[in-house]
PADO-252307 format. One record per residue (C-alpha): x, y, z; residue number from 1; residue in three letters. Coordinates in pm, whole numbers, plus 50000, padded with zeros to 5 digits. Example, Ala and Ser with C-alpha at 12.3 -4.5 7.8 and 13.67 -1.06 7.14 Angstrom:
BEGIN
(rec (51230; 49550; 50780); 1; 'ALA') (rec (51367; 49894; 50714); 2; 'SER') 
//
This chain:
BEGIN
(rec (03406; 26976; 93877); 1; 'MET') (rec (03385; 26974; 93495); 2; 'GLY') (rec (03093; 27113; 93297); 3; 'ALA') (rec (02930; 26951; 92996); 4; 'VAL') (rec (02830; 27199; 92725); 5; 'ALA') (rec (02632; 26955; 92508); 6; 'SER') (rec (02576; 26584; 92450); 7; 'THR') (rec (02418; 26372; 92176); 8; 'ALA') (rec (02332; 26005; 92134); 9; 'THR') (rec (02300; 25822; 91805); 10; 'GLU') (rec (02252; 25459; 91703); 11; 'HIS') (rec (02354; 25353; 91352); 12; 'ARG') (rec (02369; 25026; 91166); 13; 'GLY') (rec (02663; 24935; 90949); 14; 'GLY') (rec (02846; 24662; 90765); 15; 'TRP') (rec (03161; 24457; 90802); 16; 'THR') (rec (03402; 24270; 90580); 17; 'VAL') (rec (03701; 24062; 90680); 18; 'GLY') (rec (03960; 23809; 90581); 19; 'ILE') (rec (04169; 23568; 90780); 20; 'GLY') (rec (04351; 23241; 90797); 21; 'GLY') (rec (04454; 22969; 91035); 22; 'GLU') (rec (04756; 22740; 91025); 23; 'TYR') (rec (04803; 22420; 91229); 24; 'ALA') (rec (05156; 22398; 91368); 25; 'PHE') (rec (05085; 22072; 91554); 26; 'LEU') (rec (04781; 21851; 91618); 27; 'ASP') (rec (04708; 22052; 91932); 28; 'TRP') (rec (04834; 22401; 91835); 29; 'LEU') (rec (04730; 22642; 91560); 30; 'SER') (rec (04768; 23013; 91499); 31; 'GLY') (rec (04539; 23261; 91326); 32; 'PHE') (rec (04542; 23612; 91181); 33; 'VAL') (rec (04225; 23802; 91095); 34; 'GLU') (rec (04152; 24151; 90960); 35; 'TYR') (rec (03805; 24310; 90990); 36; 'ASP') (rec (03674; 24643; 90865); 37; 'TYR') (rec (03359; 24788; 91021); 38; 'TYR') (rec (03186; 25074; 90837); 39; 'GLY') (rec (02908; 25275; 90998); 40; 'PHE') (rec (02873; 25549; 90737); 41; 'GLY') (rec (02855; 25917; 90808); 42; 'SER') (rec (02598; 26151; 90956); 43; 'SER') (rec (02563; 26507; 91074); 44; 'THR') (rec (02466; 26580; 91433); 45; 'ASN') (rec (02363; 26917; 91569); 46; 'VAL') (rec (02482; 26995; 91919); 47; 'PHE') (rec (02281; 27272; 92085); 48; 'PRO') (rec (02469; 27509; 92311); 49; 'CYS') (rec (02362; 27379; 92651); 50; 'GLY') (rec (02600; 27603; 92843); 51; 'ALA') (rec (02462; 27925; 92699); 52; 'CYS') (rec (02095; 27825; 92727); 53; 'GLY') (rec (02010; 27929; 92372); 54; 'LEU') (rec (01833; 27661; 92170); 55; 'ALA') (rec (01889; 27859; 91849); 56; 'ALA') (rec (02267; 27844; 91893); 57; 'THR') (rec (02376; 27511; 91747); 58; 'ALA') (rec (02684; 27371; 91579); 59; 'ALA') (rec (02656; 27093; 91317); 60; 'PRO') (rec (02930; 26831; 91323); 61; 'PHE') (rec (02987; 26571; 91054); 62; 'GLY') (rec (03077; 26233; 91201); 63; 'ILE') (rec (03214; 25936; 91007); 64; 'ARG') (rec (03284; 25611; 91187); 65; 'THR') (rec (03498; 25325; 91059); 66; 'SER') (rec (03700; 25073; 91258); 67; 'ILE') (rec (03996; 24861; 91145); 68; 'ASN') (rec (04068; 24552; 91357); 69; 'VAL') (rec (04366; 24316; 91329); 70; 'LEU') (rec (04354; 24007; 91549); 71; 'ARG') (rec (04612; 23734; 91594); 72; 'ALA') (rec (04624; 23446; 91836); 73; 'GLY') (rec (04694; 23086; 91922); 74; 'LEU') (rec (04444; 22804; 91962); 75; 'ASN') (rec (04522; 22515; 92196); 76; 'PHE') (rec (04324; 22194; 92152); 77; 'ARG') (rec (04269; 21969; 92453); 78; 'PHE') (rec (04124; 21620; 92464); 79; 'GLY') (rec (04109; 21336; 92210); 80; 'PRO') (rec (04091; 21399; 91835); 81; 'ARG') (rec (03787; 21268; 91653); 82; 'PHE') 
//
């Protein structure tokens, strides 16, 4: 069985920016491409040494979170056009 030396939980807000487009191939079929960037900034977390039992022994870790997302897909339209 594995041992966990230390854990931490953090909740951060962030921002997003994106660009995309859609093209209609037919009345009932279109395709899209979209790019999104999610930025959550950076922070420093301190992980105490849980395995050694010493609260004074801690290691700071800088964490930066950003996510790049590229989506592509097809849209099918069913039913009458209005």
